[in-house]
C-alpha positions in Angstrom: 29.7 -16.5 -141.4 26.9 -18.0 -139.3 28.0 -21.4 -140.5 31.6 -20.7 -139.3 30.3 -19.4 -136.0 28.3 -22.6 -135.5 31.4 -24.7 -136.5 33.5 -22.9 -133.9 30.8 -23.3 -131.3 30.5 -27.0 -132.0 34.3 -27.4 -131.8 34.4 -25.6 -128.4 31.5 -27.8 -127.1 33.2 -31.0 -128.4 36.5 -30.1 -126.6 34.9 -28.6 -123.5 36.4 -25.2 -124.2 34.5 -22.8 -122.0 36.3 -19.7 -120.9 34.9 -16.5 -119.5 34.2 -13.7 -122.0 37.0 -11.7 -120.5 39.6 -14.4 -121.2 38.3 -14.6 -124.8 38.9 -10.9 -125.2 42.4 -11.2 -123.9 42.9 -14.1 -126.4 41.7 -11.9 -129.3 44.2 -9.2 -128.3 47.0 -11.7 -127.9 46.3 -13.2 -131.3 46.3 -9.7 -132.9 49.7 -9.2 -131.3 50.9 -12.4 -132.8 49.8 -11.3 -136.3 51.5 -8.0 -135.8 54.7 -9.7 -134.7 54.7 -12.0 -137.7 54.2 -9.1 -140.1 56.9 -7.0 -138.5 59.4 -9.9 -138.5 58.5 -11.0 -142.0 59.1 -7.4 -143.3 62.2 -6.9 -141.1 60.2 -4.1 -139.4 59.1 -2.5 -142.7 62.4 -2.8 -144.5 61.2 -5.4 -147.0 58.0 -6.4 -148.7 55.7 -8.8 -147.0 56.0 -12.4 -148.2 53.7 -15.4 -147.7 54.6 -17.5 -144.7 52.9 -20.5 -143.0 53.4 -18.8 -139.6 51.4 -15.7 -140.7 48.7 -17.9 -142.2 48.4 -19.8 -138.9 48.3 -16.6 -136.8 45.7 -15.1 -139.2 43.6 -18.2 -138.6 43.9 -17.9 -134.9 42.7 -14.4 -134.9 39.2 -14.9 -136.4 38.8 -18.1 -134.3 39.4 -16.1 -131.2 37.1 -13.3 -132.3 34.4 -15.9 -133.2 34.6 -17.5 -129.7 34.2 -14.0 -128.2 31.2 -13.2 -130.4 29.7 -16.6 -129.6 30.1 -16.0 -125.9 28.3 -12.6 -126.3 25.6 -14.2 -128.5 26.5 -11.8 -131.4 25.8 -12.7 -135.0 29.1 -11.6 -136.7 27.5 -11.5 -140.1 24.9 -9.0 -138.9 27.6 -7.0 -137.1 29.8 -6.8 -140.2 26.8 -5.8 -142.3 26.1 -3.0 -139.8 29.7 -1.9 -140.0 29.6 -1.8 -143.8 26.5 0.3 -143.7 28.2 2.7 -141.3 31.3 3.0 -143.5 29.1 3.4 -146.6 27.4 6.3 -144.9 30.7 7.8 -143.9 32.0 7.4 -147.5 29.0 9.3 -148.9 30.0 12.2 -146.5 33.5 12.3 -147.9 35.6 9.9 -145.9 36.0 6.4 -144.5 38.0 7.2 -141.5 36.7 6.1 -138.1 36.9 9.7 -136.9 33.7 10.7 -138.9 
């Protein structure tokens, strides 16, 4: 994941993409909304099974890009952060559940 973060950082530098952290957060939320919209429309709001679409693939690509730009702005190593989350969920699992409420 570190390699991907570096690739995104280099892309942003090459194209002079430098937005405040708050704008990056809004972008993450916006992209998550776009993914949600694609899934809802693709399944006719839960009436049919989800099928592959290029639009959904594009939106799913936009979401981690936005998250990576936010992590980079905050100087957070996402691989380390995900590993920490996995440890947390593993601990919760050993206590009988994976829900975020534990």
